[in-house]
LUMPA-862486 format. One line per 4 residues: number of its first residue (from 0); their letters; for each residue y, x, z of C-alpha. Coordinates in pm, 1 decimal, padded with zeros to 6 digits. Last residue first. Example, Ala and Ser with C-alpha at 12.3 -4.5 7.8 and 13.67 -1.06 7.14 Angstrom:
<recs>
1> sa> -00106.0 01367.0 00714.0 ~ -00450.0 01230.0 00780.0
</recs>
This chain:
<recs>
116> ekhk> 09967.2 12307.1 09499.5 ~ 10204.0 12495.7 09564.4 ~ 10574.5 12378.9 09409.6 ~ 10765.0 12731.2 09341.4
112> dykf> 10915.2 12505.8 09010.3 ~ 11104.6 12289.6 09146.8 ~ 11174.4 12022.1 08934.3 ~ 11376.3 11678.3 08904.3
108> thcn> 11244.7 11377.0 08721.6 ~ 11241.7 11102.3 08931.5 ~ 11003.9 10877.9 09066.2 ~ 10656.6 10902.0 09004.1
104> sclp> 10737.7 11290.6 09035.0 ~ 10833.2 11253.6 09425.4 ~ 10451.9 11241.7 09533.6 ~ 10431.4 11605.4 09385.6
100> kkte> 10157.6 11617.9 09183.2 ~ 09855.4 11784.7 09233.7 ~ 09585.1 12071.9 09070.6 ~ 09193.3 12096.9 09266.5
96> hesh> 09124.2 12223.2 09563.1 ~ 09418.7 12326.5 09910.1 ~ 09639.9 11984.1 09739.7 ~ 09997.2 11911.2 09890.0
92> ceqc> 10213.3 11709.0 09767.4 ~ 10093.7 11376.1 09916.3 ~ 09846.6 11560.0 10143.2 ~ 10123.6 11708.9 10367.9
88> plek> 10251.8 11350.7 10496.0 ~ 10596.4 11350.0 10525.8 ~ 10774.1 11363.8 10826.7 ~ 11001.8 11575.2 10747.2
84> gyhl> 11317.4 11285.4 10651.4 ~ 11078.0 11052.5 10490.4 ~ 11328.5 10893.4 10242.3 ~ 11613.4 11126.0 10175.6
80> nnhp> 11385.0 11469.1 10232.4 ~ 11321.5 11747.7 10399.7 ~ 10959.6 11923.8 10308.7 ~ 11079.4 11818.6 09988.5
76> nqwk> 11415.2 11907.8 09925.6 ~ 11572.5 11697.1 09744.1 ~ 11817.5 11572.4 10051.5 ~ 12007.6 11879.6 09970.7
72> dqes> 12124.4 11915.9 09617.7 ~ 12477.6 11851.8 09598.6 ~ 12480.4 12147.2 09917.9 ~ 12266.7 12304.1 09772.4
68> ratq> 11870.0 12307.8 09754.6 ~ 11735.9 12430.4 10085.3 ~ 11315.2 12471.6 10023.8 ~ 11260.0 12717.0 10262.5
64> kale> 11424.3 12574.1 10596.3 ~ 11278.5 12252.8 10539.6 ~ 10963.3 12503.7 10560.1 ~ 11094.5 12637.1 10830.1
60> svdh> 11165.8 12329.3 11019.7 ~ 10796.9 12183.2 10926.5 ~ 10634.8 12479.6 11021.8 ~ 10294.6 12603.9 10943.4
56> cqlc> 09983.6 12730.3 11084.3 ~ 09858.4 12494.0 11305.5 ~ 10099.3 12162.8 11096.8 ~ 09848.8 12153.3 10820.7
52> aqds> 09610.2 12077.1 11046.0 ~ 09775.0 11851.5 11247.4 ~ 09867.3 11702.6 10908.4 ~ 09542.4 11543.4 10828.7
48> pfqk> 09290.2 11749.4 10644.3 ~ 09143.1 11548.6 10381.0 ~ 08762.6 11395.3 10442.4 ~ 08432.7 11496.0 10356.4
44> igkd> 08410.7 11779.7 10542.5 ~ 08526.9 11584.2 10899.6 ~ 08837.0 11452.0 11078.1 ~ 08944.3 11835.3 11167.1
40> hcak> 08910.2 11977.7 10731.3 ~ 09134.3 12290.1 10786.5 ~ 08964.5 12501.0 10978.8 ~ 08632.8 12313.3 10949.2
36> cdkg> 08628.3 12401.5 10592.4 ~ 08530.2 12775.0 10763.0 ~ 08504.0 13029.4 10451.9 ~ 08825.1 13234.7 10497.5
32> ivek> 09086.3 13016.8 10700.0 ~ 09391.5 13262.7 10690.1 ~ 09263.7 13530.2 10442.8 ~ 09176.7 13316.5 10159.8
28> hhdr> 09498.5 13076.9 10259.8 ~ 09695.7 13211.3 09991.7 ~ 09490.6 13278.9 09689.1 ~ 09360.0 12912.3 09715.4
24> ieva> 08974.7 12786.5 09726.0 ~ 08794.5 12633.3 09530.5 ~ 08482.0 12505.1 09579.6 ~ 08176.5 12664.4 09500.6
20> qvsl> 08098.4 12670.6 09874.6 ~ 08014.2 12324.7 09873.1 ~ 07812.4 12273.5 09507.7 ~ 07619.6 12520.6 09593.1
16> sals> 07475.6 12335.4 09997.3 ~ 07500.0 12006.2 09764.6 ~ 07216.2 12233.2 09500.2 ~ 06980.7 12358.1 09812.1
12> lmgl> 07012.2 11915.3 09937.2 ~ 06814.6 11846.0 09594.1 ~ 06623.6 12096.6 09623.5 ~ 06521.3 12100.1 09982.8
8> almi> 06422.3 11707.0 09869.0 ~ 06231.2 11780.0 09549.8 ~ 06032.1 12040.8 09735.9 ~ 05950.6 11777.1 10006.9
4> kltk> 05856.6 11440.3 09758.7 ~ 05656.0 11714.4 09554.7 ~ 05402.0 11820.8 09915.1 ~ 05400.1 11442.1 09951.9
0> m> 05208.7 11451.9 09651.4
</recs>
């Protein structure tokens, strides 16, 4: 009976590790992250990455330049906007493992075609 319980426990552990390894990583991060989840999950695997983890590779000012809109629509820049400036937490719009609707789309109807989940 004890052997059966050990075998079941080992089987469940192997299934859990397979599910962690099967998580999809977006193409634009594969080269940088590899299979080291802790490169981003600095607060633990079951927690969202901190903004500091994102900012190790991404510069908010540079992102604001890349996503700048016309003068008329300048406050619709997701990385420098009227409500949050450059202080909006990354996880409000971006997610590595599943598609996420940007926070601004809860109230606004403009479309940002280059959004990377």
